[in-house]
RODO-2510 file (C-alpha; in nm, 4 decimals, decimal comma):
residues 401
     n   res          X          Y          Z
     1     m     0,7799     9,9775    -5,7866
     2     g     1,0686    10,2218    -5,6567
     3     t     1,3808    10,1462    -5,4504
     4     a     1,2781    10,2202    -5,1025
     5     k     0,9813    10,0312    -5,1029
     6     r     1,1929     9,7124    -5,2557
     7     e     1,3997     9,7724    -4,9181
     8     r     1,1716     9,7755    -4,7156
     9     q     0,9755     9,4197    -4,8342
    10     k     1,3015     9,2887    -4,7781
    11     a     1,3633     9,4055    -4,4962
    12     n     0,9985     9,2554    -4,3618
    13     r     1,1246     8,9070    -4,5006
    14     q     1,4095     8,8973    -4,3278
    15     l     1,2335     8,9748    -3,9876
    16     r     1,0249     8,7430    -4,1634
    17     l     1,2956     8,4287    -4,1983
    18     e     1,3990     8,5219    -3,8265
    19     e     1,0709     8,5116    -3,6682
    20     l     1,0446     8,1774    -3,7982
    21     a     1,3647     8,0469    -3,7702
    22     k     1,3380     8,1098    -3,3594
    23     q     1,0553     7,9241    -3,3173
    24     a     1,1754     7,6486    -3,4891
    25     r     1,4380     7,6501    -3,2391
    26     k     1,1973     7,5953    -2,9807
    27     q     1,0689     7,3591    -3,1048
    28     k     1,3662     7,1576    -3,0845
    29     s     1,4723     7,2945    -2,7880
    30     k     1,1029     7,1428    -2,6593
    31     r     1,1299     6,7736    -2,8192
    32     v     1,4722     6,7338    -2,6841
    33     g     1,3299     6,7883    -2,3162
    34     l     1,1421     6,5624    -2,3875
    35     r     1,3614     6,3360    -2,4262
    36     i     1,5151     6,3362    -2,1508
    37     g     1,2306     6,3392    -1,9411
    38     i     1,1078     6,0414    -2,0928
    39     i     1,4960     5,9053    -2,0934
    40     l     1,5374     6,0620    -1,6764
    41     g     1,2097     5,8638    -1,6069
    42     a     1,3385     5,5462    -1,7026
    43     v     1,6443     5,5521    -1,5452
    44     v     1,4155     5,6416    -1,2552
    45     a     1,1994     5,3594    -1,2435
    46     l     1,4762     5,1177    -1,2995
    47     v     1,6477     5,2010    -0,9812
    48     g     1,3316     5,1626    -0,8311
    49     a     1,2895     4,8214    -0,9409
    50     l     1,6041     4,7484    -0,8636
    51     v     1,5868     4,8718    -0,4940
    52     l     1,1926     4,6568    -0,4965
    53     f     1,3348     4,3189    -0,6363
    54     g     1,7185     4,3369    -0,5555
    55     g     1,8961     4,1499    -0,3047
    56     d     2,1586     4,2408    -0,0677
    57     d     2,5859     4,2556    -0,2412
    58     d     2,8977     4,0900    -0,1456
    59     d     2,9799     4,4446    -0,0322
    60     t     2,9493     4,5014     0,3434
    61     s     3,0584     4,8188     0,3343
    62     s     2,7909     5,0554     0,2265
    63     t     2,6083     5,2621     0,4992
    64     s     2,2896     5,1723     0,6780
    65     t     1,9843     5,3733     0,6441
    66     s     1,7478     5,4208     0,9340
    67     l     1,3348     5,3524     0,8335
    68     d     1,0808     5,5608     0,9188
    69     a     0,7361     5,4959     0,8496
    70     s     0,7569     5,5419     0,4427
    71     t     0,9739     5,3227     0,3755
    72     t     0,9749     5,0137     0,1451
    73     l     1,1298     4,7011     0,1980
    74     p     1,2311     4,4449    -0,0597
    75     v     0,9796     4,1800    -0,0946
    76     d     1,1464     3,8386    -0,1456
    77     v     0,9131     3,7181    -0,4365
    78     s     0,9702     3,3340    -0,3738
    79     t     0,7488     3,3377    -0,0055
    80     t     0,4421     3,4605    -0,2561
    81     l     0,4589     3,1829    -0,5064
    82     v     0,2818     2,9393    -0,2610
    83     r     0,1450     2,6294    -0,4768
    84     p    -0,2346     2,5396    -0,4235
    85     k    -0,2597     2,1970    -0,2212
    86     p    -0,4811     2,0029    -0,3929
    87     e    -0,8175     1,9032    -0,2937
    88     v    -0,8965     1,6286    -0,0087
    89     k    -1,1700     1,3504    -0,0361
    90     l    -1,2181     1,1650     0,2176
    91     p    -1,3192     0,7767     0,2647
    92     e    -1,6123     0,7117     0,3126
    93     e    -1,5892     0,5020     0,5488
    94     l    -1,2444     0,4984     0,7342
    95     p    -0,9631     0,2313     0,5850
    96     t    -0,8748    -0,1259     0,7440
    97     e    -0,6357    -0,1701     0,4981
    98     l    -0,4235     0,0600     0,2536
    99     v    -0,6039     0,2134    -0,0407
   100     i    -0,4731     0,3736    -0,3418
   101     t    -0,6347     0,5345    -0,6049
   102     d    -0,4472     0,7551    -0,8694
   103     i    -0,5918     1,1183    -0,9336
   104     v    -0,3493     1,1586    -1,2115
   105     e    -0,1236     0,8484    -1,3708
   106     g     0,2044     1,0120    -1,4211
   107     e     0,4540     0,9415    -1,6958
   108     g     0,7892     0,7233    -1,7228
   109     d     0,8682     0,3934    -1,5087
   110     p     0,6850     0,3011    -1,1823
   111     a     0,8665     0,3444    -0,9038
   112     e     1,0375     0,0672    -0,7166
   113     a     1,1784    -0,0178    -0,3600
   114     g     1,4874     0,1846    -0,3355
   115     d     1,3806     0,4797    -0,5752
   116     t     1,3634     0,7609    -0,4894
   117     v     1,0049     1,0068    -0,5312
   118     s     1,0528     1,3342    -0,4880
   119     v     0,7428     1,4625    -0,3653
   120     r     0,4416     1,7350    -0,2164
   121     y     0,2102     1,5849     0,0140
   122     v    -0,0723     1,7281     0,2433
   123     g    -0,2058     1,4951     0,5058
   124     v    -0,5311     1,5499     0,6801
   125     l    -0,7073     1,2876     0,9611
   126     s    -0,9530     1,0479     0,7360
   127     a    -1,1977     1,0249     1,0285
   128     t    -1,2652     1,4733     1,0089
   129     g    -1,0522     1,6450     0,7638
   130     e    -0,8588     1,8216     1,0162
   131     e    -0,4834     1,9124     0,7794
   132     f    -0,2069     1,7706     0,9752
   133     d     0,1205     1,8287     0,7700
   134     s     0,1719     1,9569     0,4681
   135     n     0,4460     2,0990     0,1976
   136     f     0,3085     2,3172    -0,0461
   137     g     0,4821     2,5804     0,0811
   138     s     0,8390     2,4822     0,1169
   139     p     1,0748     2,5627    -0,2014
   140     t     1,0818     2,2485    -0,2257
   141     p     0,9512     1,8895    -0,1923
   142     f     1,0291     1,5921    -0,0100
   143     d     1,2366     1,2912    -0,1147
   144     v     1,2242     0,9650     0,0021
   145     v     1,3944     0,6560    -0,0531
   146     l     1,1047     0,4134    -0,1000
   147     g     1,1336     0,0671     0,1105
   148     q     1,3758     0,1939     0,3759
   149     g     1,1202     0,2591     0,6551
   150     n     1,1859     0,5923     0,6470
   151     v     0,8943     0,7153     0,6518
   152     i     0,5459     0,4847     0,7886
   153     q     0,4256     0,1540     0,6445
   154     g     0,1914     0,3062     0,4342
   155     w     0,4062     0,5354     0,2138
   156     d     0,6692     0,2648     0,1444
   157     e     0,4323     0,0489     0,0241
   158     g     0,1317     0,3411    -0,0891
   159     l     0,3491     0,5133    -0,3251
   160     i     0,5320     0,1921    -0,5096
   161     g     0,3956     0,2164    -0,8827
   162     v     0,4006     0,5744    -0,8413
   163     k     0,4876     0,7866    -1,1844
   164     a     0,6527     1,1200    -1,2423
   165     g     0,3760     1,3861    -1,2190
   166     g     0,1378     1,1498    -1,1392
   167     t    -0,0915     1,1992    -0,7948
   168     r    -0,2096     1,0166    -0,5733
   169     q    -0,4570     0,9788    -0,2745
   170     l    -0,3492     0,7433    -0,0144
   171     d    -0,6185     0,6006     0,2542
   172     i    -0,4214     0,4399     0,5407
   173     p    -0,5081     0,2415     0,8341
   174     a    -0,3617     0,3191     1,1786
   175     d    -0,1878    -0,0345     1,1144
   176     l     0,0320     0,1164     0,8475
   177     a     0,0365     0,4392     1,0009
   178     y     0,0831     0,5201     1,3842
   179     g    -0,0594     0,2140     1,4776
   180     d    -0,1864     0,2751     1,8647
   181     n     0,1126     0,5563     1,9199
   182     p     0,0227     0,9677     1,9847
   183     q     0,2592     1,2068     1,8005
   184     p     0,3846     1,4795     2,0235
   185     g     0,3275     1,7386     1,9216
   186     s     0,0318     1,6733     1,6167
   187     i    -0,3035     1,6303     1,6129
   188     i    -0,2665     1,2929     1,5510
   189     q    -0,3827     1,0326     1,8416
   190     a    -0,3206     0,6353     1,9178
   191     g    -0,5657     0,4820     1,6378
   192     d    -0,6097     0,7665     1,3736
   193     a    -0,6523     0,6888     1,0471
   194     l    -0,5015     0,9041     0,7917
   195     t    -0,5642     1,0391     0,4258
   196     f    -0,2647     1,1918     0,2037
   197     v    -0,2872     1,3325    -0,1090
   198     v     0,0500     1,3416    -0,2844
   199     e     0,2159     1,4865    -0,5964
   200     v     0,5089     1,3407    -0,8083
   201     e     0,7824     1,5704    -0,9132
   202     a     1,0423     1,2952    -1,0417
   203     v     1,1149     0,9360    -0,9675
   204     t     1,4881     0,8895    -0,8875
   205     p     1,6607     0,5044    -0,9561
   206     p     1,9043     0,4073    -0,7237
   207     p     2,2852     0,4174    -0,9975
   208     p     2,4106     0,1133    -1,0842
   209     p     2,5353    -0,0968    -0,8514
   210     t     2,9267    -0,0431    -0,8844
   211     i     3,1287    -0,3854    -0,9689
   212     s     3,4442    -0,5040    -0,8648
   213     e     3,7369    -0,6824    -1,0399
   214     f     3,7023    -1,0648    -0,8679
   215     t     3,9994    -1,2748    -0,8398
   216     y     3,9671    -1,6216    -0,9506
   217     g     4,0670    -2,0004    -0,7299
   218     t     4,2571    -2,2566    -0,8593
   219     g     3,9826    -2,4888    -0,7968
   220     e     3,9208    -2,7518    -1,0165
   221     c     3,5483    -2,7362    -1,2642
   222     p     3,2885    -3,0080    -1,2488
   223     e     3,1334    -3,1442    -1,5550
   224     a     2,8965    -2,9359    -1,7217
   225     d     2,6882    -3,2286    -1,7748
   226     g     2,6248    -3,2796    -1,4201
   227     s     2,7960    -3,5821    -1,3997
   228     s     3,0857    -3,4814    -1,1492
   229     p     3,0001    -3,6819    -0,7593
   230     k     2,8911    -3,4975    -0,4682
   231     t     3,1218    -3,3284    -0,3052
   232     s     3,1285    -3,0771    -0,0127
   233     t     3,4367    -2,9256     0,0673
   234     f     3,7110    -2,7850    -0,1455
   235     a     4,0379    -2,7134    -0,0903
   236     d     4,0056    -2,3591    -0,2998
   237     a     3,7552    -2,1175    -0,4550
   238     p     3,7289    -2,2584    -0,8139
   239     q     3,8867    -2,0712    -1,1149
   240     l     3,6580    -1,9957    -1,4335
   241     c     3,4987    -2,2766    -1,5257
   242     i     3,1865    -2,0530    -1,6923
   243     d     3,1416    -1,8673    -2,0404
   244     p     3,0576    -1,5662    -1,9551
   245     t     2,9615    -1,4605    -2,2924
   246     k     2,6558    -1,7074    -2,1894
   247     q     2,3375    -1,7000    -2,0292
   248     y     2,2816    -1,9312    -1,7096
   249     t     1,9698    -2,0228    -1,5216
   250     a     2,0090    -2,2052    -1,1691
   251     t     1,6332    -2,4229    -1,1831
   252     f     1,5898    -2,4715    -0,7478
   253     e     1,3662    -2,7790    -0,7195
   254     t     1,2554    -2,7296    -0,3217
   255     s     1,0206    -2,9738    -0,0809
   256     k     0,7649    -2,6984    -0,1132
   257     g     0,8307    -2,7066    -0,5026
   258     t     0,9842    -2,5383    -0,7833
   259     i     1,2706    -2,1433    -0,7806
   260     v     1,3422    -2,0812    -1,1450
   261     v     1,6524    -1,8071    -1,1280
   262     e     1,8205    -1,6047    -1,4100
   263     l     2,2143    -1,5650    -1,3308
   264     d     2,3103    -1,2511    -1,3632
   265     m     2,6663    -1,2379    -1,5597
   266     s     2,7600    -0,8691    -1,4886
   267     v     2,8757    -1,0611    -1,1597
   268     p     3,0952    -1,3290    -1,3107
   269     g     3,2980    -1,4180    -1,0525
   270     t     3,0062    -1,4731    -0,7873
   271     v     2,7987    -1,6837    -1,0595
   272     n     3,1249    -1,8945    -1,1804
   273     n     3,0926    -1,9696    -0,7691
   274     f     2,7151    -2,0534    -0,7439
   275     v     2,7403    -2,2825    -1,0850
   276     t     3,0726    -2,4433    -0,9654
   277     l     2,9146    -2,5821    -0,6176
   278     a     2,5803    -2,6562    -0,8024
   279     r     2,7337    -2,9066    -1,0692
   280     y     2,9381    -3,0056    -0,7718
   281     h     2,5839    -3,0339    -0,6438
   282     y     2,7407    -2,8892    -0,3151
   283     y     2,3380    -2,7698    -0,2482
   284     d     2,1451    -3,1293    -0,3334
   285     g     2,0012    -3,2511     0,0090
   286     t     2,0358    -2,8915     0,2033
   287     v     1,7839    -2,7004     0,3693
   288     i     1,6346    -2,3123     0,4124
   289     f     1,7439    -2,3028     0,7300
   290     r     1,6578    -1,8873     0,7899
   291     a     1,3266    -1,7300     0,7442
   292     d     1,2890    -1,3919     0,9073
   293     p     1,0404    -1,2097     0,7392
   294     s     1,1730    -0,8597     0,9500
   295     i     1,3596    -0,8355     0,6191
   296     d     1,1896    -1,0097     0,3778
   297     i     1,4590    -1,3235     0,2981
   298     i     1,4484    -1,6925     0,2775
   299     q     1,8400    -1,8052     0,3306
   300     g     1,9946    -2,1615     0,2523
   301     g     2,3033    -2,2896     0,0836
   302     g     2,4107    -2,5462     0,3934
   303     l     2,2542    -2,7950     0,6583
   304     t     2,3146    -2,4778     0,9526
   305     n     2,4512    -2,0788     0,9245
   306     t     2,7460    -2,2279     0,9904
   307     d     2,8319    -2,4309     0,6782
   308     s     3,0974    -2,3452     0,4249
   309     p     3,2633    -2,4684     0,1226
   310     g     3,5949    -2,4389     0,2562
   311     y     3,6975    -2,1423     0,1353
   312     t     3,5468    -1,7545     0,0575
   313     i     3,5724    -1,5455    -0,2433
   314     p     3,6156    -1,1949    -0,2952
   315     d     3,2657    -0,9344    -0,2876
   316     e     3,2187    -0,8454    -0,6261
   317     g     3,0842    -0,5368    -0,5903
   318     t     2,9337    -0,3359    -0,4446
   319     g     2,5958    -0,0136    -0,3503
   320     f     2,3421    -0,3431    -0,4663
   321     r     1,9812    -0,3020    -0,3740
   322     y     1,7370    -0,5511    -0,3310
   323     a     1,4402    -0,5933    -0,4458
   324     e     1,1703    -0,8965    -0,4330
   325     g     1,3029    -1,1410    -0,5597
   326     s     1,6250    -1,1127    -0,6016
   327     l     1,9063    -1,3911    -0,5121
   328     s     2,2294    -1,2163    -0,3221
   329     m     2,5560    -1,4221    -0,1635
   330     a     2,5107    -1,4344     0,2193
   331     r     2,7753    -1,3140     0,4582
   332     t     2,9282    -1,2296     0,7597
   333     g     3,0416    -0,8794     0,8321
   334     a     3,3789    -0,8810     0,7085
   335     p     3,4272    -0,8184     0,3761
   336     n     3,5187    -1,0390     0,1148
   337     s     3,3559    -1,3191     0,3314
   338     a     3,1543    -1,4647     0,1330
   339     g     3,1137    -1,8526     0,0638
   340     g     2,8175    -2,0772    -0,0611
   341     q     2,5563    -1,9527     0,1182
   342     w     2,2920    -1,7195     0,0148
   343     f     1,9849    -1,5749     0,0446
   344     f     1,5943    -1,4913    -0,1232
   345     s     1,3996    -1,1677    -0,0850
   346     g     1,0584    -1,2635    -0,0289
   347     g     0,8772    -0,8665    -0,0027
   348     p     0,9911    -0,5531     0,0353
   349     a     1,1904    -0,5120     0,3239
   350     t     1,4419    -0,6741     0,2389
   351     s     1,5178    -0,2801     0,0530
   352     v     1,6261    -0,2188     0,4504
   353     l     1,9832    -0,4037     0,3441
   354     d     1,9966    -0,1422     0,0484
   355     g     2,2031     0,1299     0,2964
   356     q     2,4635    -0,1337     0,3271
   357     g     2,4265    -0,2551    -0,0894
   358     t     2,7505    -0,4886     0,0370
   359     y     2,5444    -0,8613    -0,0242
   360     v     2,6292    -0,9222    -0,3612
   361     v     2,2872    -0,9668    -0,5986
   362     f     2,3553    -1,2788    -0,8730
   363     g     2,0223    -1,3487    -0,9965
   364     n     1,6779    -1,2663    -1,0222
   365     v     1,3475    -1,4913    -0,9590
   366     t     1,2289    -1,5653    -1,2794
   367     e     0,9057    -1,8282    -1,1792
   368     g     0,8606    -1,9593    -0,7996
   369     l     0,8618    -1,6497    -0,6232
   370     d     0,4417    -1,7242    -0,4468
   371     v     0,7150    -2,0858    -0,3114
   372     v     0,9839    -1,7990    -0,1694
   373     q     0,6753    -1,6017    -0,0111
   374     a     0,5334    -1,9293     0,1333
   375     i     0,8800    -2,0997     0,2724
   376     l     0,8741    -1,7474     0,4413
   377     a     0,6036    -1,7694     0,5741
   378     l     0,6953    -2,0300     0,8040
   379     a     0,8441    -1,8082     1,0338
   380     g     0,8743    -1,8988     1,3138
   381     g     1,0495    -2,1010     1,6210
   382     d     1,1958    -1,9660     1,9560
   383     d     1,3425    -1,6870     1,7342
   384     g     1,1303    -1,6522     1,5045
   385     q     1,3470    -1,7600     1,1801
   386     t     1,3896    -2,1035     1,1832
   387     p     1,1022    -2,2213     0,9348
   388     t     0,8170    -2,4248     1,1953
   389     e     0,9338    -2,7276     0,9321
   390     e     1,1600    -2,8535     0,7346
   391     v     1,1621    -2,7259     0,3961
   392     t     1,4454    -2,9228     0,1895
   393     l     1,6411    -2,8006    -0,1094
   394     i     1,6165    -3,1195    -0,2953
   395     t     1,8408    -3,0332    -0,5700
   396     v     2,0219    -2,7362    -0,7899
   397     t     1,9732    -2,7761    -1,1558
   398     i     2,2234    -2,5512    -1,4438
   399     t     2,1425    -2,4642    -1,7680
   400     e     2,3358    -2,3010    -2,0008
   401     s     2,2491    -2,1102    -2,3524
***
């Protein structure tokens, strides 16, 4: 092959190599452009999302932008997440008493008087199914403290026993709803029965009471076997006469039956006072002088509501709750004014005292709650709070274990 021919072939190869390199550079440029386009698209999409879902920042110095017909306003997503209302099945007949139907049982401890129940609900007229109230469109549930009288009686009674996660239907007669009182601005008229479906989100018990340090007196202790003579007046509150590590039970023998109470050793000073008086037979032969159905209590500890052992004791705490069967110290409205009087709770209405929480609870009925309620049923007299027949407290016996 001649030299000239070889030179031409070499030149042609060089041209082809340069052309291939040029094409490769173009392809690389296209790929880089594609990546930049993708990145720019993602940035634009992110900015758009921030405009659509973002709220206002604290910076109030930014300039305002006028809106025209093509402007898209930010969307509040929370307002679109409305929980669906449950189905309400109307009763076949209008309720004449409270009817409770558990649709979903729920879990955990059942609600008691004094507990806070967080609920969502829908309410309709039992006769027509016409809705008058619901909070399913609210971002937060409705909280109600049971037994406080803050809601209609049908709720206060009907939500006792519900559990978190449960759903309950309440068919409420008019006398446990609004009675003969039409509700202004509502479709509820006089005599209307109401039906609710209530979903329970949470049941929260109240915090425990705050126990205070107790100052004992100097009074002498009685014989533990009950052999000390009956004493009605004392020079001072008793010294510590019980063993706070032991458990004490009080048995009330009344003319209406026997009531057995387990005394609460979380308030040893108050228990010591009661046990000392009982062992001195201070309560023997006294009466239950008050039966008050408005707050479901019967009260005793003397012949009248003015009787006193001659001294007072400190309040041993605050924040007490008053459930059916509780035994609490009675006192005046003044602090540290309890002495010898006490009261039993015979029903849920006593929980209206929870807001005060200053009557020290020192025991709970373990037997004879029906006796307490039978005495409560005797309420009458001119003031509506005096038993219609005398109820005598024959004796109080203390057992230590």
